[in-house]
C-alpha positions in Angstrom: 84.3 112.2 82.7 85.0 108.6 81.5 82.0 106.4 81.0 81.8 103.4 83.3 82.5 100.0 81.8 79.4 97.9 81.1 78.3 96.0 84.2 78.7 92.2 83.6 75.5 90.3 83.2 73.9 89.0 86.4 76.2 91.1 88.6 74.7 93.3 91.3 75.4 96.9 90.4 76.4 97.6 94.0 79.1 94.9 93.7 80.3 96.3 90.4 80.6 99.8 92.0 82.6 98.3 94.9 84.9 96.5 92.4 85.5 99.7 90.4 86.4 101.7 93.6 88.6 98.9 94.9 90.5 98.6 91.5 91.0 102.4 91.7 92.5 102.0 95.1 95.0 99.5 93.8 96.0 101.8 91.0 96.4 104.8 93.3 98.7 102.8 95.6 100.8 101.7 92.6 100.8 105.3 91.3 102.4 106.5 94.5 105.0 103.6 94.5 103.6 102.2 97.7 103.0 98.7 96.3 105.3 95.7 96.5 105.3 93.8 93.1 102.6 91.1 93.3 102.5 91.2 97.1 100.4 93.3 99.5 96.7 93.4 99.3 93.6 95.5 99.6 90.1 94.1 100.2 86.6 95.4 100.1 83.5 93.7 101.6 80.8 92.8 99.0 77.9 95.1 99.6 75.2 93.4 101.6 77.4 90.3 102.3 79.1 90.3 105.6 80.9 87.1 104.9 82.2 87.9 101.4 84.9 90.2 100.2 86.9 91.1 97.0 90.7 90.9 96.8 93.5 90.9 94.3 94.3 87.9 92.2 97.7 86.5 93.3 100.2 87.2 90.5 99.0 90.5 89.2 100.8 93.8 89.8 98.7 96.5 91.5 98.9 98.5 88.2 97.2 95.6 86.4 94.2 95.2 88.6 90.8 95.8 87.1 87.3 95.7 88.4 86.6 92.3 86.7 89.9 90.7 87.7 89.3 91.0 91.4 88.5 87.7 93.2 85.5 87.2 95.4 86.0 84.9 98.3 84.2 84.2 101.6 85.6 84.5 105.1 86.3 80.7 105.0 88.6 81.2 102.0 86.4 79.7 99.3 86.5 81.3 95.9 83.0 82.5 94.7 84.1 83.5 91.2 85.0 81.4 88.2 88.6 82.6 88.0 92.0 80.9 87.3 93.6 83.0 90.0 94.3 82.1 93.6 94.5 84.4 96.6 97.6 85.0 98.6 97.3 82.9 101.9 98.6 85.8 104.0 96.0 88.1 102.4 93.2 85.7 103.4 94.5 85.3 107.0 94.8 89.1 107.5 91.7 90.3 105.7 89.3 87.6 106.6 90.1 88.1 110.3 89.2 91.8 110.2 86.2 91.6 107.9 84.7 88.9 110.1 85.0 90.9 113.3 84.5 94.6 112.3 81.3 96.0 110.9 83.1 99.2 109.8 85.8 97.3 108.0 84.4 97.8 104.5 87.9 98.2 103.1 91.2 96.7 104.6 94.5 97.9 103.1 97.9 96.3 103.8 101.2 97.5 102.3 105.0 97.2 102.9 105.5 100.9 102.1 109.1 101.9 102.9 108.6 104.7 105.4 105.8 102.9 107.3 107.9 99.8 107.6 110.8 101.9 108.9 108.6 103.5 111.5 107.0 100.1 112.5 110.4 99.1 113.9 110.6 102.1 116.2 109.3 101.6 119.8 106.7 104.3 119.7 105.9 104.1 116.0 104.8 107.3 114.5 105.7 110.4 116.5 103.7 113.7 116.5 106.4 115.6 114.6 104.2 117.0 111.9 100.6 118.0 111.2 100.3 114.9 109.0 101.2 112.8 112.1 98.7 114.5 114.4 95.9 112.6 112.8 97.4 109.4 114.3 98.3 110.7 117.8 97.4 108.0 120.3 95.4 106.4 117.5 97.8 103.8 116.1 97.8 100.1 117.1 100.7 97.7 117.1 101.0 94.0 116.2 104.2 92.2 117.0 106.0 90.4 114.2 105.3 86.6 114.2 106.7 85.7 110.8 104.8 85.6 107.5 101.1 85.8 108.4 100.0 82.4 107.2 99.0 80.8 110.5 95.3 80.9 111.2 95.8 81.3 114.9 97.4 84.7 114.3 94.0 86.0 113.3 92.8 86.3 116.9 95.9 88.3 117.9 95.6 90.6 114.8 92.0 91.5 115.7 92.8 92.0 119.4 95.7 94.3 118.7 93.8 96.3 116.1 90.9 96.9 118.5 88.9 99.9 117.5 91.8 101.6 115.7 91.8 102.3 112.0 95.6 102.1 111.6 97.9 99.4 112.8 101.7 99.1 112.4 102.6 95.5 111.9 106.0 95.5 113.6 109.0 95.1 111.2 106.5 94.3 108.4 104.2 97.0 107.3 101.0 99.0 107.8 97.3 98.1 107.9 94.5 100.6 107.5 90.8 100.1 107.8 88.2 102.2 106.1 84.5 102.5 105.8 85.3 103.1 102.1 88.3 102.5 99.9 88.8 106.3 99.9 89.2 106.3 103.7 91.6 103.4 103.8 93.7 104.9 101.0 93.9 108.4 102.5 94.9 107.0 105.9 97.8 105.2 104.2 98.7 108.3 102.2 98.8 110.6 105.3 100.6 108.1 107.4 103.3 107.5 104.8 103.8 111.2 104.4 104.1 111.6 108.2 106.5 108.6 108.4 108.8 110.1 105.7 108.9 113.4 107.5 109.7 111.6 110.8 112.6 109.7 109.2 114.0 113.0 107.7 113.8 114.7 111.0 115.5 111.8 112.8 118.2 111.8 110.2 118.8 115.5 111.0 119.1 114.7 114.7 122.3 112.8 113.8 123.9 116.2 113.3 122.9 117.4 116.7 119.6 119.1 115.8 116.9 118.5 118.5 113.4 117.5 117.7 110.4 119.6 118.9 107.3 117.7 119.9 104.2 119.7 120.9 102.7 119.0 124.3 100.1 116.3 124.8 97.2 118.7 125.0 98.0 120.3 121.6 98.6 116.9 119.9 95.3 115.5 121.3 93.4 118.6 120.2 94.8 118.3 116.7 93.9 114.6 116.5 90.3 115.4 117.6 90.1 118.1 114.9 91.0 115.5 112.3 88.6 112.8 113.5 85.7 114.8 114.8 84.6 115.9 111.4 82.2 118.7 111.0 79.9 119.8 108.3 79.0 117.7 105.3 82.1 115.4 105.4 81.5 112.2 107.4 84.3 109.9 106.2 87.9 110.9 105.6 88.7 110.8 102.0 85.3 111.9 100.8 86.7 115.1 99.3 90.0 113.7 98.0 88.7 110.4 96.6 86.5 111.7 93.7 89.3 114.0 92.6 91.8 111.1 92.6 89.4 108.9 90.6 89.0 111.8 88.1 92.7 111.9 87.7 92.8 108.1 87.1 90.1 108.5 84.5 92.2 111.1 82.7 95.4 109.1 82.8 94.3 105.4 82.5 90.7 104.4 82.9 91.4 100.7 82.3 90.9 100.0 86.0 87.2 100.2 85.2 87.3 97.1 82.9 
């Protein structure tokens, strides 16, 4: 196991831990090719601070993000770090809106991943065509495209459309996932993207006359409940996968901890 980088002087250890895990999330998204150059964003609430969150410095690739490079801002958009970097305006509009209004939104993830964008433009979004997709059966929100998300008045509609959901398709734009941990937000993206890729492959096969098979509502709902009504010692999706993914990062490139 790789030793953790030294915690900077005067920084709360809980904040440093949040920074390390958020930096790991950026690296994992990049590793899977679900990033978009310097665009897209993932945020994490600063532990114990409902009005502060960490987010990527505008101009760095996801593969360059480290724990110390993350920018701390408040929900009014003010930088709380001594950093030369700015924050993407669209990132502030989207993430501040959700962090301000949802206690469970410890991590908010937004990407333009290809399959999710493709499915976002379909009327019913993700269809229950695979076991991966069952997790999201009747559990996906939709937000209509309004242009680049840089207008503050869009915040109210983003929050209203998200509601209590943890996954929202931003029509013709991308996907947004909300987690109680970076691991949960990441795993929701991972499974949604896999389901979306499978859906697109099945739909392509339909062009040659092959019919799709969709299980009945009762079966789909039961499967969704099995995913969300977790039993035993696992309380949050991603708790099992996340440590393994961080160990993999530590073996391959632990620089995210810097």
